[in-house]
Rosetta silent file (secondary structure, phi, psi, omega in degrees, C-alpha in Angstrom):
SEQUENCE: TVFQHANLRLPKRLDDALSALIVTPRMHGLHHSLVPDEIGSNWGVILSVWDRLHGTLRLNRPQPQASGVPDERNPTE
SCORE:     score description
SCORE:     0.000 S_00000001
   1 L     0.000  -23.846  178.061  113.315  146.962  248.214 S_00000001
   2 L   -63.223  -43.704 -179.737  115.502  148.414  250.980 S_00000001
   3 L   -61.109  -45.115 -176.480  118.086  149.418  248.348 S_00000001
   4 L   -71.238  -20.061  177.664  115.623  151.171  246.074 S_00000001
   5 L   -98.593    2.376 -179.870  114.173  153.158  248.963 S_00000001
   6 L   -70.080  150.382  179.241  117.609  154.049  250.362 S_00000001
   7 L   -87.657   66.383 -178.021  118.622  157.669  250.612 S_00000001
   8 L  -116.190  145.263  172.451  121.576  157.136  248.277 S_00000001
   9 L  -122.199  100.173  179.471  122.849  159.232  245.409 S_00000001
  10 L   -80.493  153.913  174.088  124.979  156.998  243.210 S_00000001
  11 L   -57.018  143.678 -174.128  127.288  158.453  240.572 S_00000001
  12 H   -56.088  -42.825 -177.609  125.241  158.843  237.361 S_00000001
  13 H   -63.463  -40.336  179.288  127.380  156.390  235.351 S_00000001
  14 H   -69.054  -42.362  179.301  127.028  153.731  238.034 S_00000001
  15 H   -60.277  -44.958  178.876  123.260  154.403  238.384 S_00000001
  16 H   -59.515  -43.923 -179.023  122.825  154.111  234.608 S_00000001
  17 H   -65.932  -44.943 -179.401  124.715  150.842  234.487 S_00000001
  18 H   -66.414  -40.251 -176.060  122.819  149.317  237.442 S_00000001
  19 H   -68.729   -8.338  173.206  119.399  150.457  236.242 S_00000001
  20 L   -69.161  -21.552 -179.029  119.823  148.375  233.085 S_00000001
  21 L  -122.130  -43.269 -176.646  119.199  145.392  235.310 S_00000001
  22 E  -120.300  162.079  178.295  117.966  146.420  238.758 S_00000001
  23 L   -80.178  122.800  177.532  115.806  149.191  240.234 S_00000001
  24 L   -99.144  163.742  176.913  118.012  151.952  241.712 S_00000001
  25 H   -57.617  -41.079  179.363  116.983  154.594  244.232 S_00000001
  26 H   -63.282  -46.030  179.875  117.083  157.332  241.541 S_00000001
  27 H   -61.493  -47.372 -176.935  114.982  155.254  239.178 S_00000001
  28 H   -71.714  -27.403 -179.196  112.396  154.307  241.801 S_00000001
  29 H   -55.525  -33.270  179.642  112.312  157.856  243.220 S_00000001
  30 H   -63.155  -31.053  179.994  110.330  159.020  240.192 S_00000001
  31 H   -60.977  -25.768 -179.336  107.565  156.588  241.215 S_00000001
  32 H   -97.676   11.200  178.498  106.991  158.707  244.369 S_00000001
  33 E   -69.757  162.185  174.419  106.770  161.982  242.446 S_00000001
  34 L   -91.908   -5.404  178.276  103.695  164.225  242.503 S_00000001
  35 L   -79.487  121.911 -175.110  103.874  164.589  238.664 S_00000001
  36 H   -51.001  -43.156 -179.481  101.156  162.293  237.209 S_00000001
  37 H   -62.522  -32.509 -178.433  103.379  160.964  234.382 S_00000001
  38 H   -84.211  -30.034  178.229  106.026  159.992  236.878 S_00000001
  39 H   -60.069  -39.468 -178.464  103.685  158.414  239.444 S_00000001
  40 L   -85.128   22.456 -178.812  102.670  155.805  236.866 S_00000001
  41 L  -124.431  165.625  171.940  106.268  154.848  236.134 S_00000001
  42 L    51.120   58.442 -179.390  109.052  152.655  237.520 S_00000001
  43 L   -85.370  -13.383 -175.345  106.881  150.150  239.376 S_00000001
  44 L   -55.610  150.055 -178.940  109.498  147.390  239.346 S_00000001
  45 L  -100.695  -52.012  178.467  110.629  146.043  242.701 S_00000001
  46 L  -114.375  -51.377 -178.615  113.933  144.328  241.985 S_00000001
  47 E   -96.579  133.316  179.138  114.356  144.011  238.224 S_00000001
  48 L   -76.880  -11.115 -178.826  113.940  146.965  235.857 S_00000001
  49 H   -58.628  -33.183 -177.072  112.927  144.566  233.049 S_00000001
  50 H   -64.588  -38.790  176.274  109.278  144.654  234.155 S_00000001
  51 H   -70.066  -33.737  176.603  109.033  148.365  233.504 S_00000001
  52 H   -64.933  -44.567 -177.580  110.747  147.939  230.149 S_00000001
  53 H   -66.245  -34.910 -174.367  108.264  145.215  229.164 S_00000001
  54 H   -97.889    0.727  177.518  105.204  147.218  230.253 S_00000001
  55 L    73.116   23.306 -178.618  106.315  150.599  228.922 S_00000001
  56 L  -106.906    6.168 -177.200  106.398  152.227  232.347 S_00000001
  57 L   -77.878  130.331  174.821  110.160  152.835  232.511 S_00000001
  58 L  -127.726  122.516  179.061  111.247  156.447  232.909 S_00000001
  59 L  -128.674  175.735  174.312  114.983  157.250  233.021 S_00000001
  60 L    58.196   34.223  174.489  117.270  160.240  232.619 S_00000001
  61 L  -120.384  147.646  176.092  115.124  162.529  234.728 S_00000001
  62 L   -67.918  162.110  174.304  116.328  164.301  237.878 S_00000001
  63 L   -55.969  144.260  179.760  115.016  163.162  241.218 S_00000001
  64 L   -63.475  138.743  178.170  111.555  164.614  241.810 S_00000001
  65 L   -72.918  -31.393 -179.664  111.563  167.913  243.637 S_00000001
  66 L  -128.085  130.637  179.734  108.275  167.104  245.320 S_00000001
  67 E  -145.325  163.321  179.035  107.235  163.634  246.386 S_00000001
  68 L   123.588 -164.765  178.586  104.797  161.977  248.724 S_00000001
  69 L   -97.925  119.670 -175.592  101.044  161.779  249.113 S_00000001
  70 H   -52.969  -37.876 -178.411   99.331  165.016  248.040 S_00000001
  71 H   -66.981  -23.548 -176.518   96.709  164.893  250.817 S_00000001
  72 H   -94.942   -6.056 -179.445   99.386  164.673  253.449 S_00000001
  73 L   -83.830  156.390  177.533  101.489  167.607  252.251 S_00000001
  74 L   -71.629  123.703 -174.851  101.297  171.102  253.661 S_00000001
  75 L   -61.283  -19.453 -179.726   99.032  173.107  251.286 S_00000001
  76 L   -85.773   -3.656  178.391  101.367  176.121  251.455 S_00000001
  77 L   -79.958    0.000    0.000  104.302  174.158  249.971 S_00000001
């Protein structure tokens, strides 16, 4: 879980290859988005297979521009 929460930007080709098996920071980053469709995605902890099996996998999207808990964000942002 440390890897998926790391502040890393892997090259896209490497991220794509790794996310076929494990959860990468880019893949898991969507889970922390404020966009409702993205919040309910990419729940896997180590293996990406769980999201594939449950239909919650979202790939090929840029990192979320806004993430976090809505109640804790500055309302002017």
